C-alpha positions in Angstrom: 35.3 238.3 220.3 38.8 238.0 221.5 41.4 236.1 219.5 43.2 233.8 222.0 46.9 233.6 221.0 50.0 231.8 222.1 53.1 233.7 221.0 56.2 231.5 220.6 59.7 233.1 220.2 57.8 236.3 220.9 60.6 238.8 221.0 59.1 242.2 221.6 55.7 241.1 220.2 55.7 241.8 216.5 53.1 239.2 215.9 50.8 240.6 218.5 51.3 244.1 217.3 50.6 243.1 213.7 47.3 241.4 214.7 46.2 244.5 216.7 47.1 246.8 213.8 44.9 244.6 211.6 42.0 245.3 214.0 41.9 242.0 216.0 41.1 242.0 219.7 44.1 239.9 220.9 44.3 238.0 224.2 47.8 236.6 224.6 47.2 233.5 226.7 50.9 232.7 226.9 54.1 234.2 225.6 57.3 232.1 225.2 60.6 233.8 224.9 63.9 232.9 226.6 65.7 236.3 226.3 65.0 238.1 229.6 65.6 241.5 227.9 63.1 240.8 225.2 60.6 239.6 227.8 61.1 242.8 229.8 60.5 244.9 226.7 57.4 242.9 225.7 55.9 243.3 229.2 56.6 247.1 229.0 55.1 247.5 225.6 52.0 245.2 226.2 51.4 245.9 230.0 51.9 242.2 230.8 53.9 240.3 233.3 55.3 237.3 231.5 58.5 235.5 232.7 61.2 234.1 230.4 60.4 230.6 229.2 62.4 228.0 227.3 60.6 226.3 224.4 62.6 223.1 224.9 61.0 222.6 228.3 57.6 224.1 227.4 54.8 221.7 228.4 51.5 223.6 228.9 48.0 222.8 227.8 45.4 225.5 227.1 41.8 225.2 225.9 40.3 227.4 223.2 43.4 228.7 221.5 42.6 230.3 218.2 46.1 231.0 216.9 49.7 230.1 217.6 52.2 232.6 216.3 56.0 232.6 216.2 58.7 235.0 215.4 61.7 233.9 213.4 64.8 233.2 215.4 67.1 236.2 215.2 70.3 234.7 213.9 71.4 237.6 211.8 72.5 241.0 213.2 72.3 244.0 210.9 74.7 246.8 211.2 74.2 250.2 209.6 77.0 252.7 209.1 75.5 256.2 209.3 77.0 259.3 207.9 75.1 262.5 208.6 72.1 260.3 209.7 72.0 258.5 206.4 72.7 254.8 205.9 75.7 254.5 203.7 76.5 250.8 204.3 74.5 247.9 205.6 76.1 244.6 206.6 74.4 241.4 207.7 76.4 239.2 210.1 75.4 235.6 210.9 75.7 234.2 214.3 76.3 235.7 217.7 77.8 239.1 217.9 
């Protein structure tokens, strides 16, 4: 049995990947992500062909959806200072970078 999923704020598909790693047979019915680079990565990773979509104008209806997932919006950027390939400092910056 396939698990029919809508993935909101999908990014590169962490929710889908987690479900698959847990052994679920996942069918992503729709994927909503506004960032065109994240969508391109998602499509490459999952062999799909989704287009960027804006959640503020999303107005679709689907039958037989088993699960709606969402990724947390990525407000924080994490920077690592590497010395000899070891993290020596980690800084979290809020907002756009």
